[in-house]
N, C-alpha and C positions, 0 to 999 in steps of 0.2 A: 442647832445652831451650836451651844457646843457637847455634843453630845460627844466628843472626846478626850474632858474637862475632869478632871479626877478631884476627888472631892483639896485631897493633903494640895493640888496646883490651884485648887479657886483658892484657898484661904496663902498660898504666898501670895497670889496676885491683888489678893487684895490689903495685905499689907502692905505690900512694894504702892500698892495708892496709896495711900494712906503717908508711909517715909516721902511723895517721890509727892503730891500735890498740896500734905500736910488736911489733921481736921475739918480744917473754917472752908475754904473753897475745893475739896470733894464730893461733897454735893453738886455746887455748879458743873463743877466736866461731865457728871456720870448728865446732867441733866442738860450737859453740847452734847455733848457723845449720844442720848436716845433723844435727843434732834435729826442730829448727822441723820439715824442712822432710820428717820420715819421718813423723812425731805429722800433719801437716795431712797429707797421701796418707792418713797410716791415719784418720779420720774420712774424708776423702773416701769411700774402698771398702766402710767401715764403714755411711753414709748409700746407699750406691750398691745396700749388695745391702737393706739393709730397709727402701728404695720399692721394691726386685724382687721380697720377701715379702711385703710389700701388695696387692701392683698381682693379687700372682695367677696362678693356672699359663695364663691365656688370655693374659699379657704374659711367656711366657717366653724370646718371641724377641727382647725389647723389648733395646732401646743407646739407650745416653745420646749415642751420635753418630748417632745419625737425628735427635734433636733441633736440627740444626746442615743448614740448607733444605739446602744442595749433598751435600752427601752423603745424604740424604732422598729429594733430587729422582732423583741419580745410580743411587739402590738397584731405586728405583722403573721405572724404562726401564732398566733393567739383564737386568730379570724382565721376562718379555714373559704379564705376564697381562691388559695391556692390549691385547691383539694389535697392535704399533707395527710389527712383522714385519715380519706382510699387510699387513700397508698402504702402509707404503712399496714393495714386490713388485707392488703391484696399480695405483701412480701412477707411469706414464709423463708424462718431463715431459715430451720432446720433442712429443708430440699435443699435449699439453696450452696449447704452445706454440705448436706448432703451430694448434689451433683459435683462440685469442686474435690471433695476428697476420692471422686470415680475417675477424675478427669485428670489429677496428680496421678494416682495411681493405677491411670492405664484399664481402668476396666470399665465391662459395657456400660453403661445406665439406664439402660430398660432393664437390665439383670434385676441394678440392685436398689428400682423405684416399685419392682412388683415382687422381690421379699427381699425388702429393706435387714432383718430380723436372721436368715440365713448367711448374708455378704457379708453382716458387721459379722457375724460370730466366725466365719467362714477368714476373714481377711485380719480378724482386731484377738491374734489368744490369749491379752491380758484383758477381759471381759466387757470388747468391745469399745475398748480407743486405743486408735492410735499410737505411735509413741512414730512424734514430728521432730526429735530431737536427733540431732545430727550427730555419732559419735567420732570420737573421731580413730582413725583404722591402727592397725598396734604396729609400730617402727619396730622394724626389724636392731638388733642388737649395735651394726656394727654404722645406721644409718646418723647421720651426727646432725641435730634441727641444724636451720635455715638459719646464717649467718646475714644480718643488716648492717652494711654498714655505716652505712647513715640516719642509724640508731643505737651507736653508743656515740 
């Protein structure tokens, strides 16, 4: 509950409480606060129990933590109801990337799948890596850079 309060902040709160309420009234105030927190927790637990009873037996596995979207999604993805593990195992990223690279470079995909090492070495002279960065063309000496009136 108080995970984000450091020791210095806790000491400051205690000193402030002693100054505001005084050493005589402080134990009574602490008892009143803890009693109120217990009542709120009991009210919350009874409300949760009433909601579970009203929903009926078809919602017996319902947890209020599932109303948090992160918890709900994590719980649904952890269970293999959707078959995500089968999809992940059937997906070959290297093959897909090779097909995309062949499509971008206009090569025949059948020739690259039959001999990927020969096509990779002929297409990429720098050790099998493709240079995918755009390089600006050299401008002529008399060319001026474009002028944008809205940018000034």
